[in-house]
C-alpha positions as CSV (number, residue, x, y, z in Angstrom):
1,X,52.6,34.7,10.5
2,X,49.4,36.6,11.5
3,X,47.6,36.2,14.7
4,X,45.3,33.2,15.3
5,X,42.3,35.5,14.9
6,X,43.4,36.3,11.3
7,X,44.9,33.2,9.7
8,X,47.4,33.5,6.9
9,X,44.9,31.8,4.6
10,X,41.1,31.5,4.9
11,X,39.5,28.4,3.5
12,X,35.7,28.7,3.0
13,X,33.2,26.2,4.3
14,X,30.5,25.8,1.7
15,X,27.9,23.3,0.7
16,X,27.2,19.9,-0.9
17,X,30.0,18.0,-2.6
18,X,32.7,20.7,-2.3
19,X,32.2,20.8,1.5
20,X,32.3,17.0,1.8
21,X,35.5,17.0,-0.1
22,X,36.8,19.7,2.2
23,X,36.2,17.4,5.2
24,X,38.9,15.2,3.7
25,X,41.2,17.7,2.1
26,X,41.3,20.6,4.5
27,X,42.9,18.7,7.4
28,X,45.7,17.5,5.0
29,X,46.3,21.1,3.9
30,X,46.4,22.3,7.5
31,X,48.8,19.6,8.5
32,X,51.2,20.4,5.7
33,X,50.9,24.2,6.2
34,X,51.8,24.0,9.9
35,X,55.2,22.7,8.9
36,X,55.8,26.0,7.0
37,X,54.5,28.2,9.8
38,X,51.3,28.9,7.8
39,X,47.9,29.0,9.5
40,X,44.8,28.0,7.5
41,X,41.5,29.1,9.1
42,X,37.9,28.5,8.1
43,X,35.0,30.9,7.5
44,X,31.5,29.5,7.0
45,X,29.7,30.9,4.0
46,X,27.4,27.9,3.5
47,X,23.7,28.4,3.0
48,X,22.9,26.9,6.4
49,X,25.6,28.9,8.1
50,X,24.3,32.1,6.6
51,X,20.8,31.3,7.7
52,X,21.9,30.6,11.2
53,X,24.0,33.8,11.4
54,X,20.9,35.8,10.3
55,X,18.6,34.9,13.2
56,X,20.8,34.9,16.4
57,X,17.9,36.1,18.6
58,X,16.0,32.9,17.8
59,X,18.8,30.5,18.8
60,X,20.5,29.2,21.9
61,X,24.0,30.4,22.6
62,X,25.4,27.0,21.5
63,X,23.6,27.3,18.2
64,X,24.6,30.8,17.3
65,X,27.5,31.5,15.0
66,X,29.0,34.7,13.7
67,X,28.3,36.3,10.3
68,X,31.4,35.0,8.6
69,X,30.3,36.3,5.2
70,X,30.3,39.9,6.6
71,X,33.7,39.4,8.2
72,X,35.1,38.0,4.9
73,X,33.5,41.0,3.1
74,X,35.7,43.3,5.2
75,X,38.8,41.1,5.0
76,X,38.8,41.1,1.2
77,X,39.2,44.9,1.3
78,X,42.5,44.5,3.2
79,X,45.9,44.2,1.6
80,X,46.7,41.0,3.5
81,X,43.6,39.0,2.4
82,X,44.3,35.5,1.1
83,X,41.1,33.5,0.6
84,X,40.5,30.2,-1.0
85,X,36.8,30.3,-2.1
86,X,35.0,27.1,-3.0
87,X,31.6,27.1,-4.9
88,X,28.7,27.7,-2.6
89,X,24.9,27.4,-3.2
90,X,23.3,30.4,-4.7
91,X,19.9,29.5,-3.2
92,X,16.7,29.5,-5.0
93,X,13.5,29.9,-2.9
94,X,12.9,26.1,-2.9
95,X,16.5,25.5,-1.7
96,X,16.1,28.2,0.9
97,X,12.9,26.7,2.2
98,X,14.4,23.2,2.2
99,X,17.4,24.4,4.2
100,X,15.2,26.1,6.8
101,X,13.0,23.0,7.2
102,X,16.2,20.9,7.8
103,X,17.5,23.4,10.4
104,X,14.1,23.5,12.1
105,X,14.0,19.7,12.3
106,X,17.4,19.9,14.0
107,X,16.1,22.1,16.7
108,X,17.0,25.5,15.3
109,X,14.1,28.0,15.8
110,X,14.6,29.6,12.4
111,X,11.4,31.3,11.2
112,X,9.6,29.9,8.2
113,X,10.2,31.7,5.0
114,X,7.2,34.0,4.4
115,X,6.1,33.6,0.7
116,X,3.7,36.5,1.0
117,X,4.6,38.7,4.0
118,X,1.8,40.8,5.3
119,X,2.9,42.1,8.7
120,X,5.9,44.3,9.5
121,X,7.4,41.3,11.3
122,X,7.0,39.0,8.3
123,X,8.4,41.7,6.0
124,X,11.5,42.0,8.3
125,X,12.0,38.2,8.2
126,X,11.5,38.2,4.5
127,X,14.1,40.9,4.0
128,X,16.7,38.9,6.0
129,X,16.0,35.8,3.9
130,X,16.1,37.8,0.7
131,X,19.7,38.9,1.6
132,X,20.6,35.2,1.8
133,X,19.0,33.8,-1.4
134,X,20.5,33.9,-4.8
135,X,24.0,35.1,-5.3
136,X,24.5,36.6,-1.9
137,X,28.1,35.6,-1.5
138,X,30.0,36.5,-4.6
139,X,29.0,40.2,-4.8
140,X,30.3,40.6,-1.2
141,X,33.6,38.8,-1.7
142,X,34.5,39.8,-5.2
143,X,36.4,43.0,-4.5
144,X,38.6,42.4,-7.5
145,X,38.4,41.4,-11.1
146,X,38.8,37.9,-12.4
147,X,41.7,36.2,-14.1
148,X,40.3,32.7,-15.0
149,X,42.1,30.1,-17.1
150,X,43.0,26.4,-17.3
151,X,46.2,25.6,-15.5
152,X,48.9,24.3,-18.0
153,X,48.9,20.9,-16.4
154,X,45.1,20.6,-16.6
155,X,45.0,21.7,-20.2
156,X,47.8,19.3,-21.2
157,X,46.0,16.4,-19.4
158,X,42.8,17.2,-21.3
159,X,44.6,17.1,-24.6
160,X,46.3,13.8,-23.8
161,X,43.1,12.3,-22.4
162,X,40.3,14.0,-24.4
163,X,36.8,13.8,-23.0
164,X,33.9,12.5,-25.2
165,X,32.0,15.0,-27.4
166,X,28.6,14.4,-29.0
167,X,28.3,14.4,-32.8
168,X,26.7,17.4,-34.4
169,X,24.5,16.9,-37.4
170,X,24.3,19.6,-40.1
171,X,20.5,19.2,-40.1
172,X,20.2,19.4,-36.3
173,X,16.9,21.0,-35.3
174,X,18.4,22.4,-32.1
175,X,18.1,26.2,-32.0
176,X,18.5,29.1,-29.6
177,X,15.4,31.4,-29.4
178,X,15.3,34.8,-27.9
179,X,13.2,38.0,-27.8
180,X,13.7,40.5,-30.6
181,X,12.2,43.5,-28.8
182,X,11.0,44.8,-25.5
183,X,13.6,42.8,-23.5
184,X,16.4,44.0,-21.2
185,X,18.8,44.4,-24.2
186,X,16.6,46.5,-26.4
187,X,15.2,48.8,-23.6
188,X,18.6,49.5,-22.0
189,X,19.7,53.1,-21.3
190,X,23.1,54.1,-19.8
191,X,25.0,57.1,-18.7
192,X,28.3,58.0,-17.0
193,X,27.7,60.0,-13.8
194,X,29.4,63.4,-13.4
195,X,30.8,64.6,-10.1
196,X,27.7,66.8,-9.7
197,X,25.5,63.8,-10.1
198,X,27.3,61.6,-7.6
199,X,25.9,61.0,-4.2
200,X,22.6,59.8,-2.8
201,X,20.0,58.8,-5.4
202,X,16.5,57.2,-5.5
203,X,14.4,55.3,-7.9
204,X,10.8,56.5,-8.4
205,X,7.7,55.2,-10.1
206,X,5.3,57.9,-11.3
207,X,1.7,56.8,-11.9
208,X,-0.4,58.2,-14.8
209,X,-2.3,60.4,-12.2
210,X,1.0,61.8,-10.9
211,X,1.1,59.6,-7.8
212,X,4.7,58.9,-6.7
213,X,6.1,55.7,-5.2
214,X,9.7,55.5,-4.1
215,X,10.9,52.1,-5.2
216,X,14.4,52.5,-3.6
217,X,16.0,55.3,-1.6
218,X,19.4,55.9,-0.2
219,X,21.4,54.6,-3.2
220,X,24.9,55.9,-3.3
221,X,26.7,56.4,-6.6
222,X,30.3,57.7,-7.1
223,X,31.5,60.0,-9.9
224,X,32.4,58.1,-13.1
225,X,30.0,55.3,-12.4
226,X,28.3,53.7,-15.5
227,X,24.6,53.6,-14.5
228,X,22.1,51.6,-16.5
229,X,18.3,51.1,-16.4
230,X,16.2,48.8,-18.5
231,X,13.1,46.6,-18.3
232,X,11.5,43.6,-19.8
233,X,7.9,43.9,-20.9
234,X,5.8,41.2,-19.3
235,X,3.3,41.2,-22.1
236,X,6.0,40.8,-24.7
237,X,7.5,38.0,-22.7
238,X,4.3,36.1,-22.5
239,X,3.7,36.5,-26.2
240,X,7.2,35.3,-26.9
241,X,6.8,32.3,-24.7
242,X,3.4,31.4,-26.2
243,X,4.9,31.6,-29.7
244,X,7.8,29.4,-28.7
245,X,5.5,26.7,-27.3
246,X,3.7,26.6,-30.7
247,X,7.0,26.7,-32.7
248,X,8.6,24.0,-30.5
249,X,5.7,21.6,-31.0
250,X,5.6,22.3,-34.7
251,X,9.3,21.5,-35.0
252,X,9.0,18.3,-33.0
253,X,11.8,19.1,-30.5
254,X,12.1,19.6,-26.8
255,X,11.0,22.8,-25.1
256,X,13.6,24.2,-22.7
257,X,14.1,27.5,-20.9
258,X,17.5,28.6,-19.7
259,X,17.9,31.3,-17.0
260,X,20.1,32.1,-14.1
261,X,17.6,32.1,-11.2
262,X,20.4,31.9,-8.7
263,X,22.6,34.8,-9.6
264,X,19.7,36.9,-11.0
265,X,17.7,36.1,-8.0
266,X,14.9,38.7,-8.5
267,X,14.4,39.0,-12.3
268,X,14.9,35.4,-13.4
269,X,12.6,33.6,-11.0
270,X,9.9,36.0,-12.2
271,X,10.7,35.1,-15.8
272,X,10.7,31.4,-14.9
273,X,7.2,31.9,-13.3
274,X,6.0,33.4,-16.5
275,X,7.2,30.3,-18.4
276,X,5.4,28.0,-16.0
277,X,2.2,30.1,-16.2
278,X,2.2,30.3,-20.0
279,X,3.0,26.6,-20.4
280,X,-0.1,25.9,-18.2
281,X,-2.1,28.9,-19.4
282,X,-5.4,27.0,-19.9
283,X,-5.2,25.7,-16.3
284,X,-4.5,29.2,-15.0
285,X,-7.3,30.6,-17.0
286,X,-9.8,28.4,-15.2
287,X,-8.2,27.8,-11.8
288,X,-5.7,30.7,-11.4
289,X,-7.7,32.5,-8.7
290,X,-8.2,29.4,-6.6
291,X,-4.5,28.4,-6.9
292,X,-3.4,31.9,-5.9
293,X,-5.7,31.7,-2.9
294,X,-4.0,28.5,-2.0
295,X,-0.7,30.3,-2.0
296,X,0.6,28.8,-5.2
297,X,3.3,31.0,-6.9
298,X,4.4,29.8,-10.3
299,X,7.8,31.5,-9.7
300,X,8.6,28.5,-7.4
301,X,8.2,26.1,-10.3
302,X,6.0,23.2,-11.4
303,X,7.2,20.9,-8.7
304,X,6.0,23.2,-5.9
305,X,2.8,23.9,-7.8
306,X,2.0,20.2,-8.1
307,X,2.7,19.6,-4.4
308,X,0.4,22.4,-3.4
309,X,-2.4,21.5,-5.8
310,X,-2.4,18.0,-4.3
311,X,-3.5,19.6,-1.0
312,X,-6.4,21.5,-2.5
313,X,-10.1,20.4,-2.4
314,X,-10.1,20.6,-6.2
315,X,-6.9,18.5,-6.5
316,X,-8.4,15.8,-8.7
317,X,-10.0,18.2,-11.1
318,X,-7.0,20.5,-11.4
319,X,-4.5,17.6,-11.8
320,X,-6.7,16.3,-14.6
321,X,-6.6,19.7,-16.3
322,X,-2.8,19.9,-15.9
323,X,-2.4,16.4,-17.4
324,X,-4.6,17.4,-20.3
325,X,-2.6,20.5,-21.1
326,X,0.8,18.7,-20.7
327,X,-0.4,16.1,-23.2
328,X,-1.0,18.9,-25.8
329,X,2.3,20.8,-25.1
330,X,5.6,19.9,-26.7
331,X,7.8,17.5,-24.7
332,X,9.9,19.2,-22.0
333,X,13.6,19.1,-21.6
334,X,14.2,17.0,-18.5
335,X,16.4,17.3,-15.5
336,X,15.8,13.7,-14.5
337,X,13.7,11.6,-16.9
338,X,13.6,8.6,-14.5
339,X,12.0,10.7,-11.8
340,X,9.9,12.9,-14.1
341,X,11.6,16.1,-13.1
342,X,11.2,18.6,-15.9
343,X,13.0,21.8,-16.8
344,X,10.0,23.7,-15.3
345,X,10.0,21.9,-11.9
346,X,12.5,24.0,-10.0
347,X,13.9,27.4,-11.1
348,X,17.4,26.6,-10.0
349,X,17.6,23.1,-11.6
350,X,18.5,24.4,-15.1
351,X,21.2,27.1,-14.9
352,X,22.1,28.6,-18.3
353,X,25.8,28.7,-18.0
354,X,26.0,25.0,-17.2
355,X,23.0,23.7,-19.1
356,X,23.6,25.0,-22.6
357,X,27.3,24.3,-22.8
358,X,26.5,20.7,-21.7
359,X,23.9,20.5,-24.4
360,X,26.4,21.9,-27.0
361,X,29.0,19.4,-25.9
362,X,26.4,16.6,-26.4
363,X,25.9,17.5,-30.0
364,X,22.9,19.7,-29.4
365,X,21.0,17.1,-27.6
366,X,18.9,17.3,-24.4
367,X,17.1,14.5,-22.5
368,X,13.4,14.1,-23.2
369,X,10.6,12.6,-21.0
370,X,11.2,9.2,-22.7
371,X,14.8,9.1,-21.5
372,X,16.2,9.6,-25.0
373,X,18.4,12.4,-26.3
374,X,16.6,14.8,-28.7
375,X,17.1,18.1,-30.4
376,X,16.0,21.1,-28.4
377,X,14.6,24.6,-28.6
378,X,16.8,26.5,-26.1
379,X,14.8,29.5,-25.0
380,X,16.7,32.4,-23.6
381,X,14.1,35.2,-23.2
382,X,16.6,38.2,-22.9
383,X,18.8,38.7,-26.0
384,X,21.7,40.4,-24.1
385,X,23.8,37.3,-24.1
386,X,21.8,34.7,-26.1
387,X,23.9,35.4,-29.3
388,X,26.9,33.6,-27.8
389,X,24.9,30.4,-27.6
390,X,23.1,30.9,-30.9
391,X,26.4,31.5,-32.7
392,X,28.0,28.4,-31.0
393,X,25.1,26.2,-32.1
394,X,25.3,27.6,-35.6
395,X,29.1,27.1,-35.7
396,X,29.1,23.5,-34.6
397,X,26.3,22.7,-37.0
398,X,28.6,24.0,-39.8
399,X,31.9,22.5,-38.6
400,X,31.1,19.5,-36.3
401,X,32.3,19.0,-32.8
402,X,35.5,20.5,-31.3
403,X,38.4,18.1,-30.8
404,X,39.6,18.5,-27.2
405,X,42.9,16.8,-28.1
406,X,43.9,19.6,-30.4
407,X,41.9,22.6,-29.2
408,X,43.5,25.8,-28.0
409,X,42.2,27.6,-24.9
410,X,40.1,30.7,-24.2
411,X,41.1,32.5,-21.0
412,X,39.0,35.1,-19.4
413,X,39.5,38.5,-17.8
414,X,36.2,39.4,-16.2
415,X,34.9,42.7,-14.9
416,X,33.2,41.8,-11.6
417,X,34.7,43.9,-8.8
418,X,32.4,45.8,-6.4
419,X,29.1,44.3,-7.7
420,X,29.7,45.3,-11.3
421,X,26.9,45.2,-13.9
422,X,23.8,43.0,-13.6
423,X,25.1,40.8,-10.9
424,X,24.9,43.8,-8.5
425,X,21.4,44.7,-9.5
426,X,19.3,42.6,-7.0
427,X,18.5,45.5,-4.7
428,X,17.4,47.6,-7.7
429,X,15.2,45.1,-9.6
430,X,11.4,45.4,-9.3
431,X,8.3,43.8,-10.6
432,X,6.3,46.9,-11.5
433,X,3.1,47.1,-9.5
434,X,1.2,49.5,-11.8
435,X,1.7,51.3,-15.1
436,X,3.7,54.5,-15.1
437,X,7.2,55.9,-15.6
438,X,10.3,54.8,-13.7
439,X,13.2,57.2,-13.3
440,X,16.3,57.6,-11.2
441,X,16.7,60.9,-9.4
442,X,20.3,61.8,-8.8
443,X,21.9,63.8,-5.9
444,X,21.8,67.0,-7.9
445,X,18.1,66.6,-8.8
446,X,18.7,65.3,-12.3
447,X,16.0,62.9,-13.4
448,X,17.6,60.3,-15.7
449,X,17.0,57.0,-17.5
450,X,13.3,57.4,-17.6
451,X,11.3,54.3,-18.8
452,X,7.6,54.0,-19.5
453,X,6.4,50.7,-18.0
454,X,3.3,48.6,-17.5
455,X,2.1,46.5,-14.5
456,X,4.1,43.3,-14.2
457,X,7.1,44.5,-16.2
458,X,10.5,43.7,-14.7
459,X,12.6,46.8,-14.3
460,X,16.2,46.9,-13.1
461,X,19.1,49.3,-12.6
462,X,22.7,48.2,-12.5
463,X,25.9,50.2,-11.9
464,X,29.6,49.7,-12.6
465,X,32.1,51.9,-10.8
466,X,35.0,53.6,-12.6
467,X,37.9,52.1,-10.5
468,X,36.9,48.5,-11.2
469,X,36.6,49.3,-15.0
470,X,40.0,50.8,-15.1
471,X,41.5,47.9,-13.1
472,X,39.8,45.5,-15.4
473,X,41.4,47.1,-18.5
474,X,44.8,47.1,-16.8
475,X,44.4,43.5,-15.9
476,X,43.6,42.7,-19.5
477,X,46.7,44.5,-20.7
478,X,48.8,42.6,-18.2
479,X,47.4,39.2,-19.2
480,X,47.7,39.9,-22.9
481,X,51.4,40.9,-22.4
482,X,52.0,37.7,-20.4
483,X,50.3,35.4,-23.0
484,X,51.1,37.2,-26.2
485,X,48.0,35.8,-27.8
486,X,44.8,37.1,-29.4
487,X,42.8,39.3,-27.0
488,X,39.2,40.4,-27.5
489,X,37.0,42.8,-25.6
490,X,33.5,41.3,-25.9
491,X,31.6,44.6,-26.2
492,X,28.8,45.6,-28.4
493,X,28.9,49.3,-29.4
494,X,25.2,49.0,-30.2
495,X,24.3,48.2,-26.6
496,X,23.9,51.2,-24.4
497,X,26.0,49.9,-21.4
498,X,28.8,48.7,-23.6
499,X,29.0,52.0,-25.5
500,X,29.7,53.7,-22.1
501,X,32.3,51.2,-21.1
502,X,34.2,51.8,-24.3
503,X,34.5,55.4,-23.3
504,X,36.9,54.1,-20.7
505,X,38.4,51.2,-22.6
506,X,39.7,52.9,-25.7
507,X,41.6,55.8,-24.0
508,X,43.3,53.4,-21.5
509,X,44.5,51.1,-24.3
510,X,45.6,54.1,-26.3
511,X,47.5,55.7,-23.4
512,X,49.3,52.4,-22.8
513,X,50.2,52.2,-26.5
514,X,48.6,48.7,-26.9
515,X,45.4,49.4,-28.8
516,X,46.7,47.3,-31.7
517,X,47.0,44.3,-29.4
518,X,43.3,44.1,-28.8
519,X,40.1,43.6,-30.8
520,X,36.7,44.9,-29.8
521,X,33.9,42.7,-31.1
522,X,30.2,42.0,-30.4
523,X,29.6,38.9,-28.3
524,X,28.4,37.1,-31.4
525,X,31.4,38.0,-33.6
526,X,33.8,37.3,-30.7
527,X,32.2,33.8,-30.2
528,X,32.8,32.9,-33.8
529,X,36.4,34.1,-33.9
530,X,37.2,32.5,-30.6
531,X,35.8,29.1,-31.7
532,X,37.7,29.4,-35.0
533,X,40.9,30.2,-33.1
534,X,40.8,27.3,-30.6
535,X,39.9,24.9,-33.4
536,X,43.3,25.8,-35.0
537,X,45.0,25.0,-31.7
538,X,45.6,28.6,-30.9
539,X,44.7,30.6,-27.8
540,X,42.5,33.7,-27.1
541,X,41.7,35.9,-24.1
542,X,38.1,36.9,-23.7
543,X,37.8,40.2,-21.9
544,X,34.2,40.5,-20.8
545,X,31.7,41.9,-18.4
546,X,30.4,40.2,-15.3
547,X,27.6,38.0,-16.7
548,X,29.6,37.1,-19.8
549,X,32.5,36.2,-17.5
550,X,30.2,33.7,-15.8
551,X,28.9,32.3,-19.1
552,X,32.2,32.1,-20.9
553,X,34.1,30.5,-18.0
554,X,31.6,27.6,-18.3
555,X,31.2,27.4,-22.1
556,X,34.8,27.1,-23.1
557,X,36.1,25.0,-20.2
558,X,33.2,22.5,-20.8
559,X,34.2,22.3,-24.5
560,X,37.9,22.1,-23.8
561,X,38.1,20.2,-20.5
562,X,34.7,18.5,-20.2
563,X,34.0,20.6,-17.0
564,X,34.4,24.1,-15.6
565,X,35.3,22.7,-12.1
566,X,39.0,22.4,-13.0
567,X,39.6,26.0,-13.9
568,X,42.2,28.2,-12.1
569,X,40.5,31.4,-11.0
570,X,42.6,34.2,-9.5
571,X,40.8,37.3,-8.2
572,X,43.3,40.2,-7.8
573,X,41.6,42.1,-5.1
574,X,41.8,45.9,-5.7
575,X,43.4,46.7,-2.3
576,X,46.2,44.2,-2.8
577,X,44.9,40.9,-1.5
578,X,44.1,37.7,-3.4
579,X,41.1,35.4,-3.7
580,X,41.5,32.0,-5.3
581,X,38.3,30.4,-6.6
582,X,38.1,26.7,-7.2
583,X,35.6,26.2,-10.1
584,X,32.0,25.5,-10.6
585,X,29.6,23.5,-8.3
586,X,26.8,22.8,-10.7
587,X,27.2,19.0,-10.5
588,X,27.6,19.0,-6.7
589,X,24.0,17.8,-5.8
590,X,24.3,14.7,-7.9
591,X,27.6,13.9,-6.3
592,X,26.0,14.1,-2.9
593,X,23.2,11.8,-4.0
594,X,25.7,9.2,-5.1
595,X,27.7,9.4,-1.8
596,X,24.5,8.9,0.2
597,X,23.5,6.0,-1.9
598,X,26.8,4.1,-2.2
599,X,29.5,6.0,-0.3
600,X,31.4,7.0,-3.4
601,X,32.2,10.7,-3.9
602,X,33.3,11.6,-7.5
603,X,33.9,15.3,-6.8
604,X,37.3,16.2,-8.3
605,X,39.3,18.6,-6.1
606,X,41.6,19.6,-8.9
607,X,40.3,23.1,-8.7
608,X,41.1,23.2,-5.0
609,X,44.6,21.9,-5.7
610,X,45.3,24.7,-8.3
611,X,43.9,27.4,-6.0
612,X,45.9,26.1,-3.0
613,X,49.2,26.3,-5.0
614,X,48.5,29.9,-6.1
615,X,47.4,30.9,-2.6
616,X,50.6,29.6,-1.0
617,X,52.8,31.3,-3.7
618,X,50.8,34.5,-3.2
619,X,51.4,34.3,0.6
620,X,55.1,33.8,0.0
621,X,55.2,36.8,-2.2
622,X,53.4,39.1,0.2
623,X,54.9,37.9,3.5
624,X,58.4,36.8,2.3
625,X,57.7,33.3,3.7
626,X,60.1,31.1,1.6
627,X,58.6,27.9,3.1
628,X,55.2,28.9,1.8
629,X,56.7,29.3,-1.7
630,X,58.3,25.8,-1.5
631,X,54.9,24.4,-0.4
632,X,53.2,26.1,-3.2
633,X,55.5,24.8,-5.9
634,X,55.3,21.4,-4.4
635,X,51.5,21.6,-4.7
636,X,52.0,22.1,-8.4
637,X,54.1,19.0,-8.7
638,X,51.6,17.0,-6.6
639,X,48.8,18.2,-8.9
640,X,50.8,17.1,-11.9
641,X,51.4,13.7,-10.2
642,X,47.7,13.2,-9.7
643,X,47.1,13.9,-13.4
644,X,50.1,11.9,-14.7
645,X,49.1,8.8,-12.7
646,X,45.4,9.1,-13.4
647,X,44.5,9.4,-9.7
648,X,41.6,11.8,-10.2
649,X,38.2,10.6,-9.0
650,X,36.0,8.5,-11.3
651,X,32.3,7.8,-11.3
652,X,31.8,4.3,-10.1
653,X,32.2,2.3,-6.9
654,X,35.5,0.5,-7.0
655,X,37.2,3.3,-8.9
656,X,39.3,6.1,-7.4
657,X,37.1,8.5,-5.5
658,X,37.6,11.9,-3.9
659,X,39.1,10.5,-0.7
660,X,41.6,8.2,-2.5
661,X,42.5,11.1,-4.8
662,X,43.3,13.2,-1.7
663,X,45.6,10.4,-0.4
664,X,47.6,10.4,-3.6
665,X,47.7,14.2,-3.6
666,X,49.1,14.1,0.0
667,X,51.6,11.4,-1.1
668,X,52.9,13.3,-4.1
669,X,52.9,16.6,-2.1
670,X,55.0,15.0,0.7
671,X,57.3,13.4,-1.9
672,X,57.8,16.7,-3.7
673,X,58.7,18.4,-0.3
674,X,61.0,15.6,0.7
675,X,62.8,15.7,-2.7
676,X,63.4,19.5,-2.9
677,X,66.8,20.9,-2.0
678,X,66.0,24.4,-0.7
679,X,64.9,23.8,2.8
680,X,66.4,21.1,5.0
681,X,63.9,21.6,7.8
682,X,61.0,20.8,5.4
683,X,63.0,17.8,4.0
684,X,63.5,16.4,7.5
685,X,59.8,16.9,8.3
686,X,58.2,15.4,5.1
687,X,60.7,12.6,4.2
688,X,59.3,10.2,6.9
689,X,55.7,11.3,6.0
690,X,56.3,10.5,2.4
691,X,57.9,7.2,3.2
692,X,55.1,6.2,5.5
693,X,52.4,7.2,3.1
694,X,54.0,5.1,0.3
695,X,54.7,2.1,2.5
696,X,51.1,2.0,3.7
697,X,49.4,2.6,0.4
698,X,47.5,-0.7,0.3
699,X,46.3,-0.4,3.9
700,X,45.2,3.2,3.5
701,X,43.3,2.5,0.3
702,X,41.6,-0.5,1.9
703,X,40.5,1.7,4.8
704,X,39.3,4.4,2.5
705,X,37.1,2.0,0.5
706,X,36.0,-0.4,3.2
707,X,32.4,0.8,3.2
708,X,32.1,1.7,-0.5
709,X,28.9,0.4,-2.0
710,X,26.9,1.0,1.2
711,X,24.6,3.9,2.1
712,X,26.3,6.8,3.9
713,X,24.5,8.8,6.6
714,X,25.7,12.4,6.7
715,X,23.1,13.5,9.2
716,X,21.7,16.2,6.9
717,X,22.1,17.8,3.5
718,X,22.5,21.5,4.0
719,X,23.7,21.2,7.6
720,X,25.5,17.8,7.9
721,X,26.6,16.3,11.2
722,X,30.3,17.1,11.7
723,X,31.1,13.8,13.4
724,X,29.3,11.7,10.8
725,X,30.8,13.6,8.0
726,X,34.3,13.3,9.4
727,X,33.8,9.5,9.9
728,X,32.7,9.1,6.3
729,X,35.3,11.4,4.7
730,X,38.3,10.5,6.8
731,X,38.0,6.7,7.4
732,X,41.7,5.8,7.3
733,X,43.1,5.6,10.8
734,X,46.5,4.8,9.2
735,X,46.6,8.0,7.2
736,X,45.4,10.1,10.2
737,X,48.2,8.7,12.3
738,X,50.9,9.4,9.7
739,X,49.7,13.0,9.3
740,X,49.7,13.4,13.1
741,X,46.0,13.8,13.2
742,X,44.8,10.5,14.7
């Protein structure tokens, strides 16, 4: 066992429903692990925790906390790393602002987020906040590529207990609309850097009069890196959005826009702001200057805009103008019809990898303002990945819904190590201040990837290092050998970046003698073939880049399992460690709302169970701890028990919830350890625990559900009160006593 300062396993503290579930599950894990000589520590990567760690000089000694994310970022580069990572908030600006306000109300002297920083001090504060918002966690921790799939037990359960699927009509009006030119896909340029070009680089903007602005200096690129640059024309974007508003109204369907404003924290909020502005263009034409003077930024969404307009002297006049425009526009796809929250209210409310798969599962239907399901125009401005959704919609119109009871599975091998591709592009994405030419100047003076841009265009550069690419291909070879099924590289030779990747992929496959085991297809063609394959009950492996990894590991699990939260995700860290991710957290806010309203948490910890089993087995393999191996295999049996006995959480008060599910998991885990025959010490320890948990089942369940149906006070949302949370999530004194944690 390692020292207390470096626990054998790190369990991450995150946000919302996963963190509430951890308050119940983690003490169980720690109690069981201690019996095997395994220490399980915690690192705080929650949004509130990261904010607190970023402003220590403003806080009292008792309020300060270390920068756990930075510490984890170093740990994952070590051979002994073993991290269980739960889904955390990738904060939009509205979420960041809300978290800051909550902390301020609790006495934390966190500075207010400066929307438009003017002074050097404000710019410094803004820079610290910018490092927190969006996908600030994953690029730091993902020092390896992704092996993501449904555990066998989970897939078998989904087949035996298929979830509901909406009915597709052949004449469905639901479509996917995307730009055909002047977007990131069509403007992309890409090169592989030579040894001479490696080193320190900078990004420059050259004005028509020759004036030079350095957009970013001090970039460091290694030899063999695939370097891309591209831009989206703001004028083309606005024209496209205006055309889609007209087309949507003519078709009589819902207007919806699907982005990733969390992960793509610079580019996509800007695109979202364009959508808000174009949708309300007549209002901005008349009142735009006054709204700008009032600090209104459409990038923050319609909700923030309405709140700020209400404070203006011209509020009545502007609100009437907004109402008039909205009455003439097509109906909006809704986040919450009852509360009037539209697709355009908050940039982080509709996230593409969750929203479109859910719509596809529902038979192509989205919720309209009238609370009824309706066909929808799914607008995805950039055409880089829109074809996977367009092809899915076309396929299901032709064939009808997928049957989860007979469907095969699509696994994923994802290129994501060391900030690969677009998800590492945040520091090198810019809204262009004036017309000119953007270029990258490399260490040897080469000026590359030149792009002519206009004011307001969104320009970005992304890079992918050689070592992660090679590791990704080797992981794909390993997974295909293990599964023996169809394996497809989702790469488009007609896309600049993919063409450069293929210069690595093909030689590695050929050298390994396995080129015949793999297909290389465009994302559209790969989507069609994969859907046809799983409809036959067969399996496929999707080998994809970073963004597609994110999209596909929601799309196929939502179709196959009904959710992506139950996936097994193993990140094989490049220096020998392991990180085990526990699924998606897109539904987490709604789960918290229900808990607060009626003390019922429907979050399913199945992903955590799967990650825990793999983490323990990995620890056994790397440290020769046979007790950890036994614990890990017992976790697998406990997980199977939860599924076999239908003890997963359900949605209504009176049904099994997260806490009760954890009780049954602990019961089955203890029974598996008591019934194994490899380690008598573990048998002696867990046999009485298993017996006591079984004998006291009725008492424990009564204690767990005693306050269900009543409101629950967590003492916060982003920064909950530990004592209140513990009381709500661990209400069974009997269970605490049995586990030695009373």
